[in-house]
RODO-273541 format. One record per residue: z negated, y, x negated of N, C-alpha, C in turn; residue in three letters. Coordinates in steps of 0.05 Angstrom, whole numbers, plus 5000, padded with zeros to 4 digits. Last residue first. Example, Ala and Ser with C-alpha at 12.3 -4.5 7.8 and 13.67 -1.06 7.14 Angstrom:
485849554743485749794727484350014742Ser
484448864736484449104754484449344736Ala
//
This chain:
575443124035578343134020579843004003Thr
570442934029572542834052575442854048Thr
569143253985568342953987571142774002Ala
569743824002571343653979571043393974Pro
565343764049568243814049570243774022Glu
560543734024561743484046564343564046Ala
559144194003559943993986560443724001Val
559144574053560844594029561544334006Ala
555544254080557644274089559844344071Leu
550944404051551344134053554444124062Glu
550344974047550544814028552144574032Lys
549645024105552145134096552345004064Ala
544444824111546744664121549444784111Lys
541745214074541544944069544044784082Gly
541945714110543345724082543945394073Arg
539545474159542645584156543345554130Gln
534345494127535145244142538045304145Arg
533446034115533645864089535345514099Phe
533846264159534746354145535546144121Phe
529246024188531446064202533946004178Val
524846174162525345924156528545874168Phe
524746754167525346674142526246384141Thr
524246734220526046794213527046774184Gln
518646554219520546414226522946454227Trp
516046974184516346724179517846554190Leu
516847404224518447384198518147084181Ile
513547204269516147284272517847304242Phe
508547144243509846964251512546994259Ala
507747774233507447514208509047264220Ala
507647964282509648054269509847844246Ile
503147624303506247634323507747704302Leu
498947914279499147614273502547544285Ser
499448394297500248374265501047984262Ile
497548314349500448354344501248364315Leu
492448134335494447954349497348074342Thr
489848584315490148374300492248134311Gly
491048954353492748984330492048744312Ser
487348684391489448784397491148834376Ile
482048644366483548454377486548504382Pro
480548944301481148964327482348744339Arg
480548634247478548674264479148694293Asn
485648814228485248574236482848554256Ile
485049394226488149284239487548984240Phe
480649414195481049564223483449444238Val
481449344148480549134164480349224187Glu
482849764114484549634125484049394143Phe
478450324109478550064108481249964124Ser
477650864108479650764087479450494090Gly
474450924156473651074125475050904097Arg
476150864201474850674187474350694160Ser
477951394215475951184233474951024217Leu
482051474175479851644180477251524196Leu
485751074181484651054162481651214160Met
486851184237486450934233484750914204Ser
489851704229487551674249486151384239Arg
493651514198492251664185489751694204Arg
496651164236495751104210493851244190Phe
498651574270496151394282495051214257Asn
502151884237499551984255497751814258Glu
505651414221504551594204501651654216Glu
508151344278506151144259505251224237Leu
510251834290507551754308506451514289Met
513851894253512052084251509651954267Pro
517151354264516451424243513651614241Gly
519451404317517651234316515451324290Leu
524251674310522451744329519651664324Ile
527051424266526251704262524351814284Phe
527050914282525550984261523851304256Gly
531350984327528650924333525850964309Leu
535351134290534151334310531051264324Met
536150644260535250924252534151114265Leu
537350314303534850264292534250524274Pro
543050504303541350534324537950494316Ser
546750474267545050654264543750614289Pro
548449784241548049984270546150144259Asp
552949654195550349694197550049874220Met
558549584170557949434198554349414198Glu
560449954140558949784132557849584148Leu
562650324177564650174156563249924157Arg
557950524202559650324216561850154201Met
556050784160554250564166556050464184Phe
560151234154559951004130557950794141Leu
558951474205561151294202561551094179Tyr
553951634193554251504213556851294209Gly
555752044154553451804146553951584166Leu
558652384183559952204159558451974152Ala
554452564214557152444226558252264205Gly
550852814180550152564195552652474209Phe
554853234169553553024149552752824162Ala
555053494219557053334210556653184188Val
549453684225550453434244552753314234Thr
548853994179547453774183548753534202Ile
552154364202553154294180551454014174Phe
549154554244552354454254552954264230Val
544554784227544754564242547454404249Asp
546855204206545954994183545554764200Asp
547455614240550055484231549155164217Leu
543255694293543355654267545455464258Asn
540855684346543255914338542955874307Asn
538155294360536255454341538355714339Asn
541455064396539154974398537155214384Ile
546955144392545555224417542255254412Ser
548854794351548555074351546755214371Tyr
549654304383548054314361546954654354Thr
553554434421551054364433548754374408Gly
557154574391556654774405554054714415Ile
558954134371558454334351556754574371Cys
560053824411558153764393557253924374Cys
564654084439561454094441559354004431Phe
568154024398567554224404564654244414Phe
568653404401567753494377566853784382Leu
570453434452567853284449567053364419Ile
575453634450573853764468571353644455Ala
578353254406577653524403575953724418Pro
578452744440576752764419576153074408Phe
582452814478579352784488577752884469Leu
587152824465586553014482583653064484Val
587352274439588052554423587852774437Asn
587151974480584852004464585152244450Tyr
590452124548590752064514588052154497Pro
589051894608588452074590588752024559Ile
588451424640591751494628591151794613Lys
583951214646585151134626587751214620Phe
582851504691581551584672582851554648Val
584051224741585951394724585551494705Ser
579950904752581750764736584050944724Leu
577851164796576451184765579051094748Trp
580651094839581051374826579851394794Tyr
579050574854581950634843582350924831Arg
573850614862574150534837577350594828Val
571550774908572550984895574050884865Leu
568550324936571050444948572350634932Pro
565350224884566450084902569050154916Val
562950644861564350504837565150244857Asn
560151044892562151154871564150994863Leu
556550754926558950884936560750964914Val
553850514887554850364903557350474915Leu
551750964865553350874851554650654868Leu
547851214906550951404892552551214879Phe
544550784901546450904924548551014923Cys
541950894851543350634857545150634884Asn
539951424857542351414844543651144848Gly
536251274896537751454902540351464890Ile
532950974854534350784881536351014893Trp
531651354821533251094811534450964835Met
528551734843531251734840532951544832Ser
523351434842524451494865527851524864Ala
522251494785522551194799524451274827Val
522552044785524351884773524551624780Leu
517652114818519952264823522352134809Gly
513751894792514951784813517451874831Trp
513752274737514051964745515351814763Phe
513252784765514752694749516052354744Leu
508052694794511052814809513452774792Glu
504752584755505252364775508052464789Pro
502652754703504752804715506052594734His
497752484691497852814686500452884700Gly
498451924699496552044712496952374712Ala
503451884669502951734696501051884714Ile
501852034618504452164630503552104660Met
497951744598496952014608499252114625Asn
500951314578499551264602498251514615Pro
507351624564505451404560503451414578Gly
510852134530511151954544508251754543Pro
508752844531508552564518508552354536Gln
512453394548511253184558511152934538Ile
516053834535512753864530511253654540Gly
521053764534519953904557516953934552Lys
521453534486522353774488521353934512Ile
519653034502518353134481519053444482Ile
523552794538521152854549519553044528Phe
527252794500527752954520524953034535Ala
525452364467526552644460526652864480Ala
525951934502522752074494524452354481Met
531851924511530451974530527652074531Met
532351714460533651954462531852044492Leu
529751274458528751404441529751684446Ala
532850984495530451034504529451244486Met
537750934465537751114488535351154499Val
535250574421536650794416536551004442Ala
529850204455532350214446533150544435Asn
524450274470525250034459528150024444Glu
518950774455522050734469522950444457Pro
513050754481514450654457517250554472Ile
508650904516510351154500511651044481Gly
507150584560505550594539507050794514Ile
510050764605507750724607506250714582Ser
515450984589513251134612510651054615Met
517450524554517050864547515751024569Leu
516050044583515250124558515750404547Pro
520150264631517250154630515650204601Ile
525950304618523650544623521250454628Phe
528449834622527249904596525250174594Ser
528649754679526449704664525849764635Thr
534349944675532650114691528849984679Arg
537049564646537449904642535750084656Ala
536649104667535349184642535349444638Ala
539449164716536549134718535149204697Ala
544449174696543349424714540349394710Glu
545048724669545948984657544449194673Asp
543848384717542548354689542548614672Ala
548448424739545948454753543948564729Ala
552548264707552448574720550148614732Ala
551847694703551247914678550948224685Gln
552547524751549747494738549547694718Gly
557647654767555547764781552947744766Ala
561047384731561347714732558947804743Val
560846864734561146994709560247254711Gly
561046774793558446784779558346904750Glu
567246814794565647034810562347064796Ile
571346704736569346564764567246814771Cys
574446534696575446764719573546654743Gly
572846174665575846134663576646304687Thr
567646204653569246194627572346174638Gly
565845724706565145974688566245964662Ile
566245234731568845424730568145674714Glu
561744954722564644884711566445054709His
558745194757557745254729560445154711Lys
557145234811560345284799560245354773Tyr
551745284816553145054829556445064819Lys
547945454756550245484778551445294791Ser
545045334712544145274735546745334759Val
548345374664546645184667545645114699Lys
551145874671552545624660551045414659Lys
546446184685548546174704549845904690Asp
544546314632542746174651544646064673Leu
548746544602547346304592545846164615Ala
548547004636550546864634550646514622Tyr
543647204620544147164650546346994650Ala
543747314566542147104575542347014605Ala
547747664559547947424548546347254561Phe
545448054592547748014600548447734585Gln
540648224552540748074581542547974596Ala
542248444510541348164507541348044531Ile
544648974535545948804513544748434516Val
540049184561542449044576544148864556Pro
533748974534535349174544538049014552Gly
529548904481531048714499533048924508Gly
526649104437529048974434530648834451Gly
520848954482521949124451524348954444Pro
521748804550520748694525521848944500Leu
523748994597521249054590520949014561Ile
528848664602529248954602525649134591Gly
527648204606528348274583528648524580Leu
526548224664524648164643524948224619Ile
530848454692528248614696526048534664Ser
534348054677535148294665532248424672Gly
532447594702533047644679533147854664Val
533247814758530347754747530947694715Val
538047904760536848124763534148074753Ser
541047434753540947594732538947864736Gly
539147134804537847074777538347284759Arg
541747534839538847484838538047314815Leu
547047394834546347654824542647644824Ala
547246854843547346924815546147164803Ser
546446914898544846774878544846814852Pro
551247294911548047314920546047104899Ile
556147064909554947264889552647344889Ile
557546664949556946584916555846824897Arg
557747044991556146824982555346724958Lys
563347194978560347414982558247224980Phe
566646804987566046854959563847064962Glu
565946635040564946465022564446554990Pro
567447155062564947085067564446905046Trp
571847515010571447355038568547265038Thr
573048194992572147924985571547735012Pro
576948634989576248505011575548255001Ile
580149064947576649014955575948914976Leu
584849074905583649034937581148944935Lys
589049354865586449364868585949294900Ile
594249264815593249294845590049254849Lys
595049554752594549334768593849424795Gly
595549874705597349894729596949684755Asn
592150274656591649974673593450094699Phe
595050464597593850484627594050284642Pro
594150224532595850264556594550324579Ser
592250354467591050254495593450404514Arg
592450114405593750264420593050174452Glu
588950144347589449964366590850224388Glu
587250334299590050334299591050164332Arg
581650724279582650484297585350494300Ser
580351234269580951054251582650784259Asp
578551454319580951554310582151334288Leu
573251144322576351134337578451214338Asn
571051334287571651024281573751024302Lys
570651864300571551834267572451504267Ala
567251824346570251914347571551844318Ile
562551594324564051444347567351544351Glu
560451994294562151774280563251624296Ala
559652404336561952484314563152214300Ile
555552064367558152254380560052264354Gly
551951824323553051684349555951844359Phe
550952094282551151854276552051684300Cys
550652704312552552594281552952354281Gly
548252704353550052764355551952714330Leu
543052554326544052364349547252434355Ala
541552874289541552554277543352454302Ile
541253354318543353334297544253104290Ser
537153224348539853284362541853244343Val
532353274318533652954329536652994344Ile
533053604259532953544289534153314292Gly
528553524204531853514210531653454243Val
524254054184524753804188527853734205Gly
522354534173521754444201522854214205Asp
524954614123522254604125520654534148Ala
530154674116529254344124525854364122Leu
532255214106532155044132530754734139Phe
530455214050528055294064528955214099Pro
530454684005532654824023530454894046Met
527854423963527554693962529354843978Asp
527953913985529953913966530254303960Leu
524753704023526053904031528353984012Thr
521053264014523553194018525253404027Phe
516153674041516553404038519653364039Arg
510854164033513654144040514353844026Ala
503954174052506154154036509154084046Leu
500654174097501654374091504254404072Gly
497053714106496653844077498454134074Ser
498353564159495453554147495553724123Asn
503353634164502153754184499153784167Val
508453774118506653544126504953754142Asp
514954014132512654054126510153904134Thr
520253544118519653794135516753824118Gly
521152874134522353114123521553354134Ile
520152424163518252534143518652754124Ser
524852214183522452304198520652494183Gly
527551994139528552274153526652364170Leu
523451514137523651724117525551954124Leu
525251254183522551344178522551574160Val
531251164180529651374199526951434197Gly
530750824133531751054132530751244151Val
527450394166526250544140527650814134Met
531250214195529050314206527150544183Cys
535050014160535850224175533450374196Met
532549524148533049814120533350024139Ala
531649274188528649394172529649674159Leu
537249144192535349314216532749434203Gly
537948824143539549024150537949264177Asn
534148384154533848554133535548804138Leu
536348124210532948324204532748454183Leu
541648264238540348184211537748294209Ser
542748344295542648084281542148034257Gly
542048874309543748824291544748584281Thr
538048834355540349054348542748954335Thr
534348434341536348484364538248624363Val
532048694298532948414296534848414323Phe
530449194313531849194290533848874291Ser
526649054352528749194362530849094336Val
522848764326523848684345526448834354Cys
520449084279521648834277523448724300Val
519249594314521149574288523049344283Phe
515449364350518149504355520349494338Gly
511249234314512749014331515449134339Val
509749744295511349564278512249324294Leu
508149964345510250094334511349884308Met
503049634345505549584370508249724359Leu
500449844302501149514301503249494326Ala
499350344323500550294291501950014292Cys
496550174364498950334367500250284332Tyr
491149974335494049854358495949944360Asp
489550444312490150204301492050014316Ala
488250784357490350834335491550624321Pro
488250344415486450534401489150564372Gly
488250174480489250194453488350424435Phe
486550174530485049994510486150074484Leu
490550444562488150674550486150444531Phe
494650084571494850254546492350404535Ala
492949934622492549774598492449924572Val
495150314645492250304649491450154633Glu
500650224648499250494634496750434631Gly
501849744668501749744636499649984629Leu
501049934722498949744709498349694680Thr
505450244726502450364726500350204718Pro
509749844718509150114700506450244701Ala
510049554764508649384735508349664718Leu
511449734809509249564813508049534783Tyr
516550014797514150184811511749994809Ala
519249604769518349874755516549994765Leu
520449264805518849194782517749394768Val
523549554837521049494854519249404833Val
528349684805525949914811523449834827Ile
529849104799528549294775527049514784Ala
532049094852529648934842528449034820Val
536049524847534349474867531649294857Thr
539149314805538149604803535549594827Gly
541448864821539648864799537949084800Gly
544649034868542148814877540148884846Ile
548749384841546849454865544149354865Phe
550849014813548849244798547249364818Ser
553348724854551848604835549648764818Ser
557349114868554548934891552948854877Phe
559949134823558849384837556649284857Gly
561648624808560748754792558748984807Ala
564848524860562748364849560548484831Thr
568648904858566748914880564348754876Phe
571748744813569948984813567849034838Leu
573648214825571748244808570148474807Ala
576848364871574848244874572348224850Leu
580548654845578948774858576348614869Gly
583348304809581548574803579248604818Thr
585947824814583447834825581948064821Lys
589647634785590447794808587747854818Gly
588647344740588947214759589847384785Lys
587447804706589847634701590947434725Leu
581747934726584248094731587147974722Thr
579747454709579747454746582347664748Met
579047534655580347294669581247294698Ala
575547944660578348024654580047784658Tyr
570747654682572147914693575147954688Gly
569747254644570747254673572147444681Asp
569747634592570147384597571447284627Ile
567948164600570648144587571647814597Cys
562648144612564848214629567348164624Ala
560248094559560447864573562447894596Val
560448654547561848464525562048254547Ile
557149074561559648974577561248814565Ser
554449354521553049254544554649154569Ser
558249584487555949344477554749214502Ala
564349564519562449754509560249494505His
570949274521568249294528566549454515Pro
576449284555576149494535572549404536Ile
579548994588578648844562577449074539Lys
581249214631583049254611581849134587Met
578149074677580849164677582849214655Thr
573248934654574148794671577348864677Ile
571949404622571749134609573748924626Ala
571449834653573649834635573949564621Ser
567849654688570549674697571949664677Val
562649584656564049334666566849404678Ser
562050154642562849944623564149664633Asp
560450334695563350364686563550314659Gly
555550134695557250034710560450064704Tyr
552850394657553150114654555049934670Gln
552650904670554750834649555050554644Ala
548150954698551250974710552550864699Gly
543950904666544650704687547650704695Tyr
544951424642544151114627544850964647Tyr
545651854678548051804657547451484647Ile
540851794704543151714714544951644701Gly
537551994661536851714671539151594683Ala
539752524663539452334641539152084640Leu
537852664710540452764704540952544683Met
532552644709533752464729536752514720Ile
531253064669530552784663532152614683Leu
532353554699533953444671533753134664Ala
529353494745532053534744533953354721Gly
523753564717524553324732527453264737Thr
524654044688523953874679525153554693Thr
530554464697528054374709526854144693Asp
533954654639533654574665531054484665Ile
534854864582534655104607534354974635Ser
533654434553532354654545532154864574Tyr
537654074567535354004579533154314578Thr
542254164538541754254563539754254576Leu
541753854490541054104488541254234514Pro
543653314513540253334504540253684498Leu
548853214518547853404539545053454533Leu
549752894474551653084469550053344501Leu
546252484479546052664456547452904464Ser
548952274519545852384530545152604500Ile
553452094502553452274521550552424527Thr
551451704463553351974454552952194473Ala
549351384502548151414473549051734459Leu
553351194540551851354546549551444522Pro
560251284505557451124517555251294527Gly
566151214482564251394486562451154501Leu
570750874471569951044450567151204456Gly
574350904532574150784508573050984493Pro
570551124597572551254573571851034545Leu
567850854630570350804630571450864603Leu
562251154619562850774616565350724618Gly
563451604631563251604609563451264600Val
563651584685565851704676565951604644Leu
558751394700560351244708563551314696Thr
555751894679555151614669557651454673Gly
557852274713558052284688558252004673Val
555552124764558152084761558752134736Thr
549852044757551451764755554251804759Cys
548952584741548752384723549952144731Gly
550852844798551652894772551252704747Leu
546952554827549552494830550952614807Ala
541852804808542052554805545252474811Cys
542753364814542053244783543052964784Phe
542753304869545453444855545053384827Met
537553184878539953044889542553084876Leu
534353664859534153384846537153184852Asn
536054024895536854054868536853824851Gln
534453834942537253914940537953944912Leu
529653344942530453644938532953604933Thr
528052794929530252854954530453124960Leu
524652764899527052674891529052794910Ala
519652874924520653064902523653014899His
519352444961518752804972519952954947Ser
519052044933521752114947521452434954Phe
514052034915516452064891518352154906Gly
511251934959510852164945512752244924Phe
513351434969513851604985512851944973Ala
510451184921513151204919514651434946Leu
505151234931507051354908510151394910Asn
505250914981504551214981506051304960Asn
506750364959508750524978508450824981Leu
502950314922505450314913507050494932Val
498750254965498750504941501050534926Glu
499849754979500250025001500550254982Met
//
């Protein structure tokens, strides 16, 4: 009953004309961003982050959230129709594009849109019930516990994002070092500024985000020699009743999988889509058809994708830990507006928390209208040449960076990080952990110093406390397991290398 009262309180704020406008704008921009090759919610939110300075707090966060979960469906449209996936729509290419080749594009798009609606609805219920509970648990955390929790986030997110624990941790450390640039709060000494006055306040998060994700992504797409032709297929959005009945079970399974994995550090849409697809291949009544253009192959992953996008807000808003790079940008938006995400946010800013939760369901309805009956018009986006788009995107990157402090040095820093981000992409090193390290690094340092002050310099505080001790044990077990897997795979590779010459 209390949750229903809180949701009613949230709808009273989300249903204002201004917030409805920001929600519709976010969902529309997010869908458009998902359709465009080379763009995504990460680059778009980083582009629009400077706008949050001049927009009302609730409206700004509703708009940015709408961009994030709106882009998840736009990703699936481009993957289904033209086999142009983003990170969160890789699985949609398998059965979705196979359905397009069979002339079932309309059925595939309807399945993705309706399943996304189911996944988003289930995830909103989970968010409303679970986030406040986790917020109450977070009050039990002390500085040492937060240190251990952030370390868990570093390890898990790095591994899931890059597939390589070593590369992921290395990128996290680069982000931590970048976060330490500037004037030390305790001593007042300048750190890593290279005697450059404009670095005394540190490197701006917007400069890193625009450079590593916006400019670097543009450079990567311009460097690619792939030619993309516009989609010219027919769209017919009329599923039969037997086909509709096949969508529901798979979408519900995907919703549960996505809701769970969205909460976990390192989860989110990328891993949720694979997990939901694997589950359908094991338990679906039509599992023998999955992989050849099957409805279940589209429904489960679409629902999991959308559900994980929403429940990924739970660790951010309840305990103040962003689980992926997009959530790190959302955290930056909270901080820009003077709000620290965590248990105190739910208690101190209930209108913001419950207004954002309520707006997600409103956005869910907007997306259903936008992406099912109007999908024919969205596909016309593919007819825009990329050589027309990228100069405009670069222009807004520079304007967005300059507008924060009216300082030309910020533009040069953004360009430098753009070159660095492009280098990371060429080396096949995902820059997402860098952003997380940049956000969490200063928080880790601050809580570590508090822990040392409270324990009078004793490291035993991290082991003696039950929460931090358990988390550090999990980190150690995780690293040992990954080391074991690495050496086991290396041993198998050597055995195969020895066996091949013998057989030949």
